[in-house]
C-alpha positions in Angstrom: 4.0 20.5 -25.4 6.3 22.3 -22.9 5.3 22.4 -19.2 6.5 24.7 -16.5 8.9 24.4 -13.6 8.4 24.3 -9.9 10.9 24.3 -7.0 10.9 21.8 -4.2 13.1 21.5 -1.1 16.1 23.4 -2.6 16.1 21.3 -5.8 14.5 22.5 -9.0 12.0 20.2 -10.7 11.3 20.9 -14.3 8.9 19.2 -16.7 9.4 19.4 -20.5 9.1 17.3 -23.6 12.1 19.1 -25.3 15.2 17.3 -24.3 18.0 15.1 -25.6 20.6 12.9 -24.1 24.3 12.7 -25.0 27.1 10.5 -23.8 30.6 11.3 -24.8 32.7 8.2 -24.9 36.5 8.6 -24.7 39.6 6.4 -25.0 42.8 7.9 -23.5 46.3 6.5 -23.1 48.0 7.3 -19.8 51.4 6.4 -18.4 52.6 6.7 -14.7 56.1 8.0 -14.1 57.2 7.0 -10.6 59.8 9.0 -8.9 63.0 7.1 -8.0 65.9 7.9 -5.7 66.0 9.8 -2.5 62.5 10.8 -1.3 60.9 9.3 -4.4 58.8 6.7 -2.5 57.1 9.6 -0.6 55.7 11.2 -3.8 52.8 9.9 -5.9 53.5 9.0 -9.6 53.3 11.7 -12.2 50.6 10.8 -14.7 51.0 11.8 -18.3 48.2 11.7 -20.9 48.9 10.7 -24.4 46.5 10.2 -27.4 42.8 10.5 -26.9 39.7 9.9 -29.1 36.1 10.7 -28.4 32.7 10.1 -29.9 29.3 11.7 -29.0 26.4 9.4 -28.6 23.0 11.2 -29.1 19.8 9.7 -27.8 21.1 6.2 -28.0 21.5 6.2 -31.8 24.7 4.9 -33.5 26.8 8.0 -34.3 29.0 8.3 -37.4 32.5 7.0 -36.7 31.3 4.4 -34.2 33.4 1.2 -34.1 31.8 -2.2 -33.6 28.6 -2.9 -31.7 27.3 -0.9 -28.7 28.6 -2.0 -25.3 26.6 -3.5 -22.5 25.3 0.0 -21.6 24.2 0.8 -25.1 27.1 3.1 -25.8 29.1 3.3 -29.0 32.9 3.9 -28.9 35.4 5.5 -31.2 38.5 3.9 -32.7 41.3 3.6 -30.1 44.0 6.3 -30.4 47.4 5.1 -31.4 49.4 3.6 -28.6 52.3 5.9 -27.6 55.6 4.9 -29.0 58.7 4.2 -26.9 60.2 7.4 -28.2 57.1 9.4 -27.1 57.2 7.6 -23.7 61.0 8.3 -23.2 60.6 11.9 -24.2 58.4 12.6 -21.2 60.4 10.6 -18.7 62.3 12.5 -16.1 65.9 11.6 -15.2 64.9 10.2 -11.8 61.7 8.4 -12.9 60.7 4.9 -13.8 58.2 4.6 -16.6 55.1 2.5 -16.1 53.2 0.6 -18.8 50.8 2.5 -21.0 47.2 1.9 -20.0 44.1 2.7 -22.1 41.3 4.2 -20.1 37.6 4.4 -21.1 35.5 7.3 -19.7 32.0 8.5 -20.3 30.6 12.0 -19.8 26.8 12.0 -19.6 24.8 15.1 -20.4 21.2 16.1 -20.9 20.1 19.2 -22.8 16.8 20.8 -21.8 14.8 23.5 -23.5 12.5 25.5 -21.2 10.1 28.2 -22.2 11.8 31.6 -22.6 15.3 30.1 -22.0 18.3 29.0 -24.0 19.1 25.3 -24.1 20.5 24.2 -20.8 23.2 21.5 -20.9 23.5 19.7 -17.6 25.6 16.8 -16.3 23.8 13.5 -15.6 24.4 10.0 -14.4 24.0 6.9 -16.5 20.6 6.0 -15.1 19.3 9.5 -16.0 20.9 9.3 -19.5 19.1 5.9 -20.1 15.7 7.3 -19.0 16.0 10.2 -21.4 17.1 7.8 -24.2 14.1 5.6 -23.7 11.6 8.5 -23.6 13.2 10.5 -26.5 11.7 8.8 -29.5 8.1 9.1 -28.2 8.7 12.6 -26.8 7.2 11.6 -23.4 7.2 14.6 -21.1 9.8 14.0 -18.4 10.2 15.5 -15.0 13.8 16.4 -14.3 15.1 16.9 -10.8 18.3 19.0 -10.5 20.7 19.4 -7.6 20.6 22.7 -5.7 23.2 24.2 -7.9 21.1 23.4 -11.0 24.1 22.0 -12.8 23.4 18.2 -12.4 20.3 16.3 -13.2 19.8 13.8 -10.5 16.6 12.1 -11.8 14.4 11.9 -14.9 11.0 10.3 -14.7 7.8 10.3 -16.8 5.6 13.2 -15.9 2.2 11.4 -15.5 
């Protein structure tokens, strides 16, 4: 069953039972290169990105390539990328820079895909709470009401359409 859409107060509200949630989990190595010498203290560090790995979680299910158990938010993670070698680090270091320690950063990009009558799939950004609501409703195909921001690019809420 697919239900229609209505507009309220500048935000679009859409109700549908055709949706899915995805969370792209990513590990990325970063290194700060801090300027040294005259005027260096006035400038922010230059940040270099090294290796990165990602994994797409769909509807809360374990994806192929997941490592270990899900984290405390129910997300699965990929293998960590190889730590940058000293040769790789030094190759990107400027003459007047001090190299920081490599740091591994975890990021998550949440998205919800909606299918509305007469439209192509719409992929919209979401927050963790919205992602979890969609994951919980997905298996039973409970119709959800989605509230989007005024630009219709971000889902701000998802709730059962009772």
